[in-house]
N, C-alpha and C positions, 0 to 999 in steps of 0.2 A: 914507223913503229906504232904510233898511236892508232893509225888506221887498221893495222893488222890486229891489234888487240880488240878493237871494236868489232871487227868482222869475226874474230874467233869467239867473241862473247855472244854472238847471235845464236839463238836456239834454233836447231833444225828440227822441224816437226817430224815425228815418226810416221812412216807410211801406214796407211790403214787398209786392211783387207776386210771387206764386208761379206758377211754370211747371213743367210736368212733361214728361218725355221718356222714351221707351221705346227701349232698345237691346238688341241681342243680346249675351249674355255670352260673351266669348272665354275669359278665364281670370281668376284672382284679381289678376294683376299687369298684364295687357295690356288696353288699352282699344281700342275700334274707332276708325277714322278719323272717322266722324261724331260720336262722343261727344267726342273731343278738340276738334273744331271747335265743337261746341255749348257746351262749358264755356268755351272761350276767348271766344266771342261774348258770353256772359253776363258774363264777367269784363271784357271791353272796354266793354260798355255801362255797367257800374257805375263804371268809371273815367272814362268820357266822359259827363258829365252834360248833353250837349247835347240828347239826346232825352228822357230821363226825369230831370229835375233834382231832383225831389222824392221820388223813390222808388228803391228798390233791387230788382233782380231776384234772386230766390232760386230755384234750380233743384232739383227733386226727380227723381231718376233711378230708374227701375225696369228690371230686366234680364229679358229674355224668352227663352223657348225656343220650340220649334215648336208647343207646346200652346196651342190657342186658348182653352181654358177658363182656363188660367193667365193669359193675356193679359187676359181680361175682369176677373179678380180684381185684376191690377196696375193697370188703369185705374181701377177703383173705389177703390183705395187712394189714387191720386193725386187723384181728385175729393174724397175725404173730407178731405184736408188743405187743400183750398180753392184748387186751381190754377185760373188764369184762361185757360189754354191748354195743349194737349197736342200734342207733336211726335211724329208717328207714324213707325214704321220703314218701310223700303222693301218689306218682305214684304207682298205684296198680300193673301194669305190672312188674316194677322193684322190688316192695316189695315182690312179689311171689318168685322170684329167691333168694332174700336176705334171706327170712324166711326159705327157703329150706336148705340153708347152716347152718344157725344158729340153726335150729331144729336138724340137724345131730350132731352138736358139742355141744349141750346143752348150747349155749350162749344166754342170754336174748336178744330178738329182740323186741324193744319197738317202736310201730308204732303210727302215728297220722292221718292216712288216713281213708277215708270212703270206706274201701275195704271189699269185702266178704272173702278175704283171712284171715286165722286165724294167727295173730301174736302171739308171746309169751305173750305180753301185748299190748293192744290197748287202748290208751288214748281217742281216738275219741268215742263218744257215740255209742252204739250198733245200727247197721243199722236197726235191727228189731224194736227197740224201736222208732227210728226216723221215720220209716214208720208209726207206730201207731200214732205218734204225728200228722203227716200230714193228716192221715185219719180222726182223730178226728176233725181237723180244717175244712176239706171239708164237713164232716157231719154237723158240726155246721153251716156252711154257706149255707147248703142245696143246694149244687151244684148238679144239675141233668144233666147238660151237660157242659163239659169242655174239654180243650185241654191240652196236655202234650208236652212240648218241652224238649228233652234231647239231650246232646251233645256227650257223650262218649258211646262206645258200651256196656260196662259193666253196664251202668246206666239203660239199658232197663230191666235188671233182677229184680232189686228192684222196678222199676216203674211198671212193669207188676204185681208184687205182690200187689203194692199199688192200681192199678186200679181194681184188682179183689176184693178188700176189700170194695168197695163202689158200690152201685147200681146207675149207671149213664151212660150216653152216653159219652164215652171217645174217643178222637181223639189224637193218639200218633204220633208224628213226630220227627225224628232225624234231627238235624239242625247243621249248622256250621256258622261262621261269615259271609260267603258269601250267605247263604240261609235264614238268619233271615227275610229279607224283604219279600221274596216270601211266606214264611210260614205264616207270620203275615197277609199278604194280603189275603191269603187263609182263615184264621180264620175270618178275617173281612168280607169277602164275604159270608161266611157261618154263620155269626152272632154268632160266638163263643166268648162270652164276658168274660169267666172265663178261666184263663190259669195258669197251674202249670209249672214253669220254673226250669229246672235242668241243668244248664250250669256252666262252669268254671267262676271264678271271672274275668278272663281276657276278657271274651266275654260278660259280663253283661253290660259293658259301651256301647259297640256297639249295643247291643239289645235295650237298653234304647233310643238311638238315633233313631233307626229304628221305635220304637213305636211312637216317636214324629213325624217322617216323615209320618207314616201311619195315623196319627191323631187318634190313639187308646189310647189317654190319657184322655178320658172322664169319667164321674162319673159312667157310666154303665159298664166299664171294671174293672175287678179285677184280679190282678196278685199276685200269691203266689210263692215266691222264696224259693228254697231249700237251698240256700247259707246262712250261718250264718253271712255273712259280709255285710249285706245291709247298715249298718250305715257308712261304709267306702266309699260309692259311692255318687257322686254328684246328688242329686235329686231335685235340685233347680227348674228345669223346670216342675216338676210334683206337686209342693206343692199347687198351687193355682187353679187347675182345677178339684178338687174333684175326681181324679182317685184313685182307691183303690189299694194300694201296701202293702202286708203283708208278713212277714217272721218271722223266729225264730232267736234268738241270743243266743249264749252260754256264752258270756262274758258280765257281767253286768257292763256297763260303768259308772253307777251311784254309784257303791260301792266305798267307800273311800279308802279301802286297794288296790283295783285294780288301782285306779287313782295314788296312790303313787308309786306302782310298775312300772306303765307305764312311769312315770316321771323319775324314776331311770334308766329305759332302755334307754330313750332318752339321759340322761346324760352320761351313759356308751357308747352309740353309738358315742357321740361327743368327749368325753375326752379320754376314754381308747383306742378306735379304731382310734382316731385322724382323724376323718373325719370332713370336713368343715360344712356339712349339714346333718341333720338326715333324715332317711327315714320315721320317724314318724312325722306327722304334728299335731300341736296343735292350729290351727287357731280358730276353733269354739268349739270343744270338743275333749277330749282325746279319741282316738280310736286305736284299734289294730286288726290285722287280726286274725282269729280264729286259723289258723295253727301255728302262732307265739305263741299264748297263750297256745295251746296244747303242743308245744315243750318245753315251760317253765315249765309247769306242769309235763311233762314226766321226766325231769331231777330231779325234786324234788321227784317224786314217786320212781325213781330208788334209790336216796340217802336214802329215808326213808326205803325202803326194804333192802338196803345194810347195814344200821345201825344195824339192828337186828342180822346180821350174820357176820359182818365185821371181828372181831378178829379171828374167827374160819375158815374163808374161805381162800383157797389157790389160789395163782395166777394161771391163766390158762396157760397151755403150749401146747395148741392145734394148729394144722395147717391144712390147707385144704388138704395137701398131705397125712398126716398121718390118717386123719379122726378119731382121737381119741377124744371122748367126754370129756368135762370138768367135773371133779368130783363134783365140787361145783356148777355147773350151774343150775341143777334142784332145789337145795335148794334155791338158790337166786331167781329163778323164782317163787317158791312157796311163799317166803316172800314178793316179790313185789305184787303178786296176792292178798295178805292179807292186803295190805295197805288201809287205810281209811284216807282221807285228803281233805281239802278244798283249792283249788287253784284259779288261774285266771278264770278257766272255771267252777267254782262252786264245789259242793261236788263230790268226786271221790270215787268209790268203784267198785271192780271187781268180776266177777264170771267166772271162767274158762277162764281167760284172756280177757274177754269182759267187757266193762264198763257198769254197770247197775245202777249206781247212778249218777244222774246229774239233772240239772234244765234248761229247755229251756224257755226263755222269749218270748212271742208272742208280736211282735211290728207291728205298722201300721203307715203309712205316713199320717200326717195331714197337715194343711195349713202352719204351722210355724215350725214344727219339727216332728221327729219320736217319737212316744209315746208308752209306754207299755200298752197293753190292756188285757194281761192275761199271764198265764204260764202253762207249761206242765211238769209233772214229771212221771216217770215210776210207782210210787205208786198211785198217785192221778189223773193221766191223765190230761185232759184239764180243766183249770179253767179260765173262762173269767171274768176279773175284771171290764171291761168297755164295756158292750154290746152296749151302745148307740153310741159308736164311729164306730161300724161296720155298723149300719143301719141308721146313720144320713145322711140325704140327703143334708146337708149343710144348708146355710141360704137363699136358693132360695124360699122365701115365698112371694115375690112381683111379680105380673104379670103385665107386661107392654104391651101396644098396639103398635105394630111396623108396619109401612106401608112401602111398597116398590113398585118397578116397574119392570116389566119383561125386562131383558136386558141380552143377552148372553155375557159372561159367569157369570155375576155378580149374577143375580137372574133368575132362570128358573123354570118351573113348570112341574111336572110329569103328563103325560096323559096315558090313557089306563087302569088304575087300580083305585080302589076305595080308593085313598089316602084322608085322612082328616087332618085338622088342619095344623100344621107346617110341616108335612111330605110331603105336596104337593110341597114344595119349596126346591130347592137345588142350589148350585152354590158358587162362591167365597165369595160374601158378606154374604150368609147364613152361611157358615162355620165360617167367622169372627164373626158374631153375636152369633153363638153358643158358640164359645170360650170365647168371652167377657162376655156372660151371666154367665158362670161358674166362670170366674175370679172375676167379680163384685158381683155376687150373686143375680140373679133375674131370673124369668121365663118370657116368652113372648108369645104373640099371633101375628102371622105374617099374614098380609093380603095386598091385592093390593090397590093402590090409585084409586079412582073411575074414574078420567078423564085420567088416564094413562099418566100423564105428570110430569116432575120433578118440574117445577115451574118457572114462569117468570112473570114479572110485565107488565101489559098492559100500554103503555105510554099514552094512551088517558084517560082511566078510573082510572088508578092507582091501580087496583085490581090485586091480585096475584092469580095464579092457581096452580094446581098440588099438590105435597107433601108439598110445602111451605105453601099453604093456609090451609091444614089440620093441620099443626103444629101451625100456627097462631091462629086457632080456637080451639086449644087444643083438637082436636079430636083424636090425636095420641101422644104417648110419645116419639117415636123415628121414624126417617126416615132413612132407610138403602138402599143403592144401589150405583150406579155410579153417585153420586150427587156431583157436583163441588162446592167448597167453593168460593163464590164470595162476593164482597163488598155489592152488593145490597141485597143478601140473608142474609148476616151476620147482616145487619141492622134491620132485622125483626125477625130472628130466631138465635139460637146459633148453633155452630158447634164444634165438638170435634177436637182434633189434627188429621191432615190428616193421613189416613192409606195407602195412595198411592199418589205418585206425578206423574204428567203428563203434557201434553200440547196439543195444537191444531196442527193438521197436515193434509196433503192432501192425500186422498185415490184416486188412479187412476188406470186404467187398464194398465197392463204391455204392453209397446209399442211393436209393431211387429218388428221382426228382418229385417234388410236390405236384400232384395231378392238377392240370389246368382246368379251371371251371369255365363254363360258357359265359358267365357274368363276372369275369375276372376284373372288368373295368370298375366294379363296385368295391374292390378290395382296398383301395386307398383309404376309405372311410369305414369305420366299424358300423355294424348293423344298427347299433343304438344311435349313432350319429345321423344316419339316414332317417331314422324315425324322428329324431329331434328336429332335423331340418324340415321334414314334412309337417310336423306339428307347428313349427314356427311359421311356415308358409301359410297355413290355414289361419293361425291366430292373427298374423300381421294383415292378411287380406281382409278378414272380418273387422279388424280394428280400423283400418283405413276406411272401410265402408261406413262404419258407424260414426267415426270422427268427421268424415266428409258430410254426413247428413246433419250433424250437429253444428258444424261451422257455417255461418252465413256467407263466408267468402267463397264457398264452393257452389253456391246457388246463383244461377244466371237466368235472365229473361231470354225466352226463345225469340220473340218478335218485339224488340224494345220500341219500335215505332207504332205498333198497334196498341194504342192506349185503351181501346175498348175491350180487347181480349188480352189481359195480362196473364201470361203463362210462364212459369219458371221451371227450370230443370237442374238436376245435379249430374255432373259427368261421371262421378263414381257410383255407377250402379253396382249391383253385386257381382255380375259377370265381369264388368270392366275392372273392378278392384282386384279380382283374382288374375285377370290378364296383365294388369300393370305389375303386380308382384312377381309373377313368373317371368315377365320380360326383364325386370331388374335382376333377378337371380341368374338368368341366362346371359346377362351382359349385352342385351339387345335393345332395351328400352321400348317405349311405346309412344303413341300420339297423345296420350293423356298426361297433362302436366298439373301437378297440385298447385293451388293458389293460396290456400290458407297456410299460416305459419305452423299450425298443429300438424296438418298432413305433410308438410315439408319436413318437419322434424322426424316424423315416423318413417317417411320414405328415405331420408338421409341415413338414419340408423340402419334401416334394412339394406341400403346399398353398401354400407360399411361391412355389415354382417355377410352379405353376399360376396364381397371382395375377398374377405379372409377365407371363407369356405372354398371358393373357387381356386384361390391361390394355393391353399393347402392341398386340395385335391389334385391340382395339376402337378405340384411338386412331387407327390408320391406316386402319381400314375406311371411315370416312366420306370421307376424302380420296380414297381409291382409287376409290370408287364414284360420287362426285358431281362431282369435278373432271375437266374434260375436258382431257386432255393432248394437245398438238399435237406432231407430229413435224416440227420445222422443220429443214431441212437447213442453212440459213445463218442467222446472227444479225447479221452486220455485213459491211463491205467486206472485211475480212481473210479471213473465211470464204469469201467469193465469189472472192477472188483465189487462194486456196490449193486450189481444187478445179477439176475439169475436166468434171464431168458437166452442170453447169448453164451454159448460155450466157448472155451478157449483152452489152448494147450501149447506145447512146444516140442522140440526134437528130443527124443529119448537118448540118454547118455551123452548129452552135449553140454557145452559150457552154459547155455541159457538155462537148462534145467538145473544145473548146479547153482547158478546165480539165485534163482528163486528158492531153492532148497536151503541155502545157507544165508539168505538175506535176513537182516535184522530190522528192516523197515516194515512197519505194520501192514501197509497196503500189500506189499509183495509177499509177506508171510500169509496173509489171508488168501491171496491168489494161489499160493503153493498148497495150502490146505485143501482148497477146492479142487485143484488139479490132482492132488494125491488121492483124494476120495473117489475121483472119477477114473482112476487108473484102471486099465490101460487105455480107455477111450480118449483121455485128454492128451496122450502123447502119440507121436508118429515116428516111424522108423526112418523116413526120408523126408526131405523138404517137399518133394513132389506130392506125397500124401497130404501134407499140411496145406499146400496150395490148392489141391483138389477139393479138400473139405471147405476151404474158404470160398471157393467158387460155388459150392453147393448152397452156401448161405447159412446165416445164423451161427457162424463160427469165426473166431479171431485166432490168428496164429502168431505167437511170439517168436521172433527170429532176429538174426543179425541184420543191421541196417544196410550193409553192402549187398547182401543177397536180396534183401527186400527191394532195394533200389533197382537191382537188375530185373526183378520180377515185374514191378509196377511199370517199368519203361516198356515192357513187352506185352503187358496185359492191361488194357485200359479199364477193365472191370474191377481191378484191384487198386487199393490205395493205402497209404501210410496214415495211421492214426496217431496223433500226438508227436512228441519229440523222442529223444533217446532216453532210455531208462538208466543207462550207465555208459561208461567209456572204456574201451579196451582196444586190443590190437591183434592182428594176425602175425604170427612169426613162424620161422622154420625151426622145427624141434630137432634136437640132437640128444644122444645119451649124455649122462652126467660126465663132465670132464672131457668132452670131445674137443680135439684140437681144431676142428672145423668151425666151431661156433664163432670165434672172434674173426676169422678170415671172412666168413660169410656175412657177418655183421658189418664189417668194413665195406664189403662189396654192396650191400643193401644201402648203406648211407651214401655211397658214391652214386648209385643208380638214382636215389631220391634227389640228390643235389643236381644231377644232370637232367632230371625230368623224365628219365626212361620209364620209371614205374607209372608215372602219370599218363604217359603216352600209351602204355599197355592197358591201363584202366580205361582210357577213352576208346581204345580199340575194341575191347570186349564188352564194355557197358553201353557205349553210346554209338554203336553201329547203326546208322540211319536205316539200313536195309531191314533191320529186325525190330526197331522200336515202333511203337504205335503213336498215333496222333491223338493227343489228349486235349480236351477243351480247356482253354485257359480261363481262370476265374480271377485273375489279378485285375488291378484297376486300369491297366493299360490295354486290356483286351476289348474287342469290339462288343457292342451290345447284341444280344440275340435278335434275330428278325422276328417280328410279331406275326403269328399265324392266326388262322380263323378261330382256333380253339381259345385264343387269348382275348380277342375283341369281337368274337362272333355275337356276343350278347347285344352289342350296339346295333347290329343289323336286325336282331330279333326285336329290339325296342322300336327301331324304325319301321319295320314291317307291321308290328302291332299298332303303332300310331297311325299308319296309313289305313289299316283296316278299320280302326275305330273311327277315323275321320269319314270313311265311306259309309259306315253304318249310321253315324249321326246325320250325314248329308241325306241318306235315304229317308230317315224319319222326318227331317226337315222338309224334304220334298213332298212326302206323304201328307204331312200336316198342311202344307201350303196348298196341295192339290184339293183336299177336302174343303178348305176355306174358299178357294176360288170356284169350286163347283157350284156353290150356292149363288155366287154373284153371276155366274154365266147363265144359270136358269132364269134369274130375274131379267137379265139383259135380253135373253131370247124372247121372253114374254112381251117385253116392251117393243121389241122389234116386230113381233107378230101383229100386235095391235096397230102399229104404224103402217104396216104393209096392207092390212085389211082395209084401212081407210083410203087407200090409193088405188085399189084394183076394182075391176068391174064386178057387178053383183053376181055375174054368172060364175065367177070364181070364188066368191066369198064363202060358199058352202064347203070348200075344201079345208080340211083340218091341217094344222101345222104339226108336223112330227119332227122334232129336232133329232139330228144324227147323233147317236150316243158315241162318246169317246172315253175309253177306259183309262185307268191309271197307268198301265204299262205302255199304252200307245203314247201317252203324254210324256212319259219318261224317255221312251225311244226317240221322240222328236227332240227332246232337250239334249240327249246325248249326240244325236246327229248334228244339231246346231253347234255343239262343242267341238265336234270333229271337223267342222268346216275350215277351221284355222284361218278365219278372215280377220281383218282389222276392225270390223264393225263392233262397236262397244255395246250396241243395243240389239237384242234379238227381235225378230219380227213377231208382232202380236196379232192374234186373230181379230178381225173386225167385230165391232160390237154387233153388227148385223151381217152375219156371214152368208155365203152363197147358199148354204143348206137351208137357211131359214127364209129365203126369198122364194115366193111363188112365181111372181112375174116381175120383170124389171119395169120400172116406171118409164114410159116413153118420154123422150125429150121434147119440149115445146119449141116449136120453130118460131 
């Protein structure tokens, strides 16, 4: 009895079934969505013993990179620990290698990817059936011309099959996150409004932003996504402009059982994995990525298949080295292939390892949420439950009359083609009006105001003109353009919230650069400084000369050993004194060194003086030669008001004219009086006239800063002077009491918060194809290259110095030649007397006639010697008794 109690009390270990999984490694702390779902599914199966009551699942996870060789090694490690099934990643390239190993060893390979590679079991719906689903949608929508954007290379295989299944003009483009914008722009230019998008989930967010940037979010565009995760993306910017976005989903988020499981996954993620925050967000609605849901279902499918054969199956003992198949592997694969179950992704059934039973919900974006409009199944194909949601044009059943005025780039008109209606107009304000009409829900007829004026009140008659008058007479519902919100206008009409803020500024022609002088290198020092330096040079040189003469320390004996002839000399001669001083100023020095304390004091002070002068000159030289200085006659409105040479004016019957007319600031009142006295020459009827007058010169145009910014970015000859004279805004005008004002104001605020208006501003103002390249004058810009006109004077000084040196050398040579001529005649006479004493008497009566040698011949000989380029430091001298002065040679005595 005691023995039986002891045996009964022994704990029998629960059998363990090992499964392996391969996931991409995100970081040390972050897990991927499918990995969390996989761990939770294993955890849930171990808690719920209904499927495997006598065994526990133990998971082994390996993390992969993009290296296929590493993937093979990871699979072999899992097989070595004895896993009975491997769950492959969605990466089709790696899945191919993994399936090859599992197929050889008969180990179940359960995949969740949309791959053409045959897994043992693939939980993802068959690609053939998915293609049929998208073909049915395209045919239902009657797409006769559409584009396809695909990202991965293998995606073109299935998409080509899809495109061949429909009779339509198809434009297929392979894209990447860096090329989304250019391809969308191409489709926009070709007016391709229907687009099928087959990209990764990671790239969809970037693509959606590029769609907004290209303004391809209008009701005429329709985007069909192949991703099943559309509900997980932020589509807030697309909800209220009637853009058509359609996709399929595999997980029914509205199902009660699905919601319960997703909440359990979140709880598991926070508590069991002990993480501070979950990767699943439940702010507005419960959602899960399709890959995570497929991974959850794959674990349960494996467990259901294993349940049927579990007690009879043997543990695998295969390895990659032995390549011995698992005996029970094929049986397990067959049982899994026979599983029929309903999971997170709906009904599941397989045929030859491919999933053939599932349900795809067709969803579409509407103003407030994503709604289900139909479903697709392999048996019943496409079933549209809400056809009105596809072809509903929205609530744009009201047509408003909108007036505007032509003003670049706000409103412009197309010419040269037969455009009619609203197609005639384009520009910044037209784009804003188009966007607001979709947001608020109205249609419109756009036309020009008859008198081509914004609207100003006549101070004499009190009557308004322009667009203000049209609204006051209720001849229009809206007025759109670069129309400034002012107190006077607001008193007779209503304005929406401003869609653009601005102010008045001054447009002026770019001032001409200061002309460059040949001797610009002298600019760092003023002319009087150069004169003072020259005077100091002369004074110091003379001072050194006189002090050296007075100081006994500067006198030295020439031949100290010759006591009979005592001769003393001073090294500071007048020329040497000037040479020493100029050498010190040029920072070069000389061979003369002062010995006396007095001369050393003077030379030291002169050296310090030279140091400061040279340093100051060098410091200013770079700025004077490289910085382009403009001669700007005016800097602000005060300068403009205080002069009479430059005329100025503004647009007639505009808010700028009203501002100066009603201003109480003295400067602006003075400017108005001058403009009013020069009326009508001071005012222009259009901005183009004012810009033309500014380009002609000697005229400043007062205009809104936004328009001025647009002009100066396209005409580098124009610039803005000073800052803003006031602050105001552009708004959309409505008649008094119009119900559209508040609706449009809310739409404007929403567009501003989303950045749509800023994107439109960048589109029309900062288009690089139209803007000019302006020289940058900021401190980070590069210095201008020095030209000959800047430092050409240095070459002039060099050439002049060389010429002066040649001239002085010429006179030195001339003086030396005349001095040597006398010595030569004396030597010739001595030579003649000597020869006459040594020749026979018969020849003594012959006269000596020396050969004349001119100055130019002597100079030519010297130049020829200089051009020999020999290393001989001494030039050959003529003999004292030359051959010309010899009558007969003296015979040698034997």
